[in-house]
C-alpha atoms as a printed R data frame, in Angstrom:
   type eleno elety resid chain resno       x       y       z
1  ATOM     1    CA   MET     A     1   8.876  -6.361   5.871
2  ATOM     2    CA   ASN     A     2   8.264  -2.628   4.356
3  ATOM     3    CA   CYS     A     3  11.603  -1.702   5.082
4  ATOM     4    CA   LEU     A     4  13.298  -4.762   3.303
5  ATOM     5    CA   ILE     A     5  10.754  -4.338   0.441
6  ATOM     6    CA   VAL     A     6  12.012  -0.379   0.002
7  ATOM     7    CA   VAL     A     7  15.687  -1.311   0.358
8  ATOM     8    CA   THR     A     8  15.670  -3.980  -2.324
9  ATOM     9    CA   LEU     A     9  13.338  -1.849  -4.687
10 ATOM    10    CA   PHE     A    10  16.132   0.826  -4.143
11 ATOM    11    CA   TYR     A    11  19.170  -0.981  -4.685
12 ATOM    12    CA   PHE     A    12  18.296  -3.860  -6.916
13 ATOM    13    CA   THR     A    13  15.803  -2.514  -9.319
14 ATOM    14    CA   LYS     A    14  15.386   0.312 -11.820
15 ATOM    15    CA   ALA     A    15  12.511   1.660  -9.949
16 ATOM    16    CA   GLU     A    16  12.257   5.424 -10.117
17 ATOM    17    CA   GLU     A    17  10.399   5.859  -6.775
18 ATOM    18    CA   PRO     A    18  10.751   2.919  -4.289
19 ATOM    19    CA   LYS     A    19  10.650   5.473  -1.487
20 ATOM    20    CA   ARG     A    20   6.972   6.336  -2.483
21 ATOM    21    CA   PHE     A    21   6.164   2.871  -1.407
22 ATOM    22    CA   SER     A    22   7.742   3.773   2.185
23 ATOM    23    CA   ASN     A    23   5.161   6.308   3.001
24 ATOM    24    CA   SER     A    24   2.140   5.462   1.051
25 ATOM    25    CA   PRO     A    25  -1.300   4.568   2.991
26 ATOM    26    CA   GLY     A    26  -0.412   0.992   1.460
27 ATOM    27    CA   ASN     A    27   2.393  -0.104   3.239
28 ATOM    28    CA   PHE     A    28   2.857  -3.731   4.836
29 ATOM    29    CA   VAL     A    29   2.228  -2.359   8.538
30 ATOM    30    CA   TRP     A    30  -1.357  -1.239   8.591
31 ATOM    31    CA   PHE     A    31  -3.245  -4.229   7.442
32 ATOM    32    CA   TRP     A    32  -0.888  -6.485  10.041
33 ATOM    33    CA   LEU     A    33  -2.168  -4.384  12.649
34 ATOM    34    CA   PHE     A    34  -5.497  -5.387  12.407
35 ATOM    35    CA   PHE     A    35  -5.050  -9.383  12.030
36 ATOM    36    CA   ALA     A    36  -2.360  -9.634  14.421
37 ATOM    37    CA   TRP     A    37  -4.551 -10.108  17.598
38 ATOM    38    CA   ASP     A    38  -8.188 -11.329  18.415
39 ATOM    39    CA   TRP     A    39 -10.515  -7.931  19.055
40 ATOM    40    CA   HIS     A    40 -13.344  -7.852  21.547
41 ATOM    41    CA   GLU     A    41 -16.452  -9.131  20.398
42 ATOM    42    CA   ALA     A    42 -18.227  -5.829  20.021
43 ATOM    43    CA   ILE     A    43 -15.697  -4.543  17.546
44 ATOM    44    CA   GLY     A    44 -14.111  -7.508  16.013
45 ATOM    45    CA   GLN     A    45 -16.006  -7.198  12.574
46 ATOM    46    CA   TYR     A    46 -15.162  -3.683  12.129
47 ATOM    47    CA   MET     A    47 -11.548  -4.150  12.921
48 ATOM    48    CA   GLU     A    48 -11.560  -7.274  10.307
49 ATOM    49    CA   TRP     A    49 -13.223  -4.954   7.862
50 ATOM    50    CA   ILE     A    50 -10.832  -2.173   8.474
51 ATOM    51    CA   GLY     A    51  -7.981  -4.747   8.088
52 ATOM    52    CA   LEU     A    52  -9.469  -5.992   4.387
53 ATOM    53    CA   ILE     A    53  -9.441  -2.087   3.442
54 ATOM    54    CA   TYR     A    54  -5.964  -2.051   4.151
55 ATOM    55    CA   LEU     A    55  -4.907  -5.081   2.719
56 ATOM    56    CA   PHE     A    56  -6.533  -3.845  -0.587
57 ATOM    57    CA   ILE     A    57  -4.689  -0.654  -0.102
58 ATOM    58    CA   THR     A    58  -1.520  -2.432   0.128
59 ATOM    59    CA   LEU     A    59  -2.144  -4.598  -3.048
60 ATOM    60    CA   SER     A    60  -2.886  -1.584  -4.836
61 ATOM    61    CA   SER     A    61   0.181   0.120  -3.904
62 ATOM    62    CA   VAL     A    62   2.453  -2.798  -4.597
63 ATOM    63    CA   VAL     A    63   0.608  -3.205  -8.385
64 ATOM    64    CA   MET     A    64   1.298   0.239  -8.694
65 ATOM    65    CA   LEU     A    65   5.157  -0.386  -8.103
66 ATOM    66    CA   VAL     A    66   5.127  -3.471 -10.268
67 ATOM    67    CA   LEU     A    67   3.381  -1.464 -12.940
68 ATOM    68    CA   GLU     A    68   6.184   0.956 -12.597
69 ATOM    69    CA   LEU     A    69   8.812  -1.287 -12.925
70 ATOM    70    CA   MET     A    70   7.297  -2.956 -15.978
71 ATOM    71    CA   LYS     A    71   6.413  -0.039 -18.051
72 ATOM    72    CA   GLY     A    72   8.627   2.664 -16.592
73 ATOM    73    CA   LEU     A    73   7.309   5.856 -15.135
74 ATOM    74    CA   THR     A    74   5.530   7.704 -17.855
75 ATOM    75    CA   THR     A    75   3.027  10.453 -17.870
76 ATOM    76    CA   THR     A    76   0.164   8.021 -17.729
77 ATOM    77    CA   ILE     A    77   1.666   5.631 -15.036
78 ATOM    78    CA   LYS     A    78   2.106   8.950 -13.018
79 ATOM    79    CA   ARG     A    79  -1.132   9.624 -13.508
80 ATOM    80    CA   ILE     A    80  -2.516   6.301 -12.661
81 ATOM    81    CA   ILE     A    81  -0.159   6.158  -9.545
82 ATOM    82    CA   PHE     A    82  -1.850   9.621  -8.417
83 ATOM    83    CA   ILE     A    83  -5.391   8.575  -8.701
84 ATOM    84    CA   GLN     A    84  -4.285   5.205  -6.843
85 ATOM    85    CA   TRP     A    85  -2.859   7.437  -4.358
86 ATOM    86    CA   ILE     A    86  -5.781   9.616  -3.830
87 ATOM    87    CA   MET     A    87  -8.118   7.099  -3.620
88 ATOM    88    CA   CYS     A    88  -6.079   4.992  -0.873
89 ATOM    89    CA   LEU     A    89  -5.770   8.103   1.016
90 ATOM    90    CA   ILE     A    90  -9.756   8.620   1.105
91 ATOM    91    CA   LEU     A    91 -10.262   4.879   2.113
92 ATOM    92    CA   THR     A    92  -7.408   5.596   4.657
93 ATOM    93    CA   PHE     A    93  -9.424   8.521   6.109
94 ATOM    94    CA   LEU     A    94 -12.443   6.632   6.008
95 ATOM    95    CA   THR     A    95 -11.392   3.588   7.929
């Protein structure tokens, strides 16, 4: 799914940096890994929270791509993307 999104953005849109999404902390793979199966009762709730955090990271990364597509890659948009990327790296580290 992640690969299809990156390829679609790269070939069919005017996005400046679609490859950024492929290596961002918010690609679609991560949250799916935490919701794909049932966890042991002792750690299940923690894993669900981690999955929700990764879902937030993924959605915020998609929003950044949409923002770039709608507004273009201005200095302000670059700054917002950078702040979001750092925030997502911190959340990834914490999880």
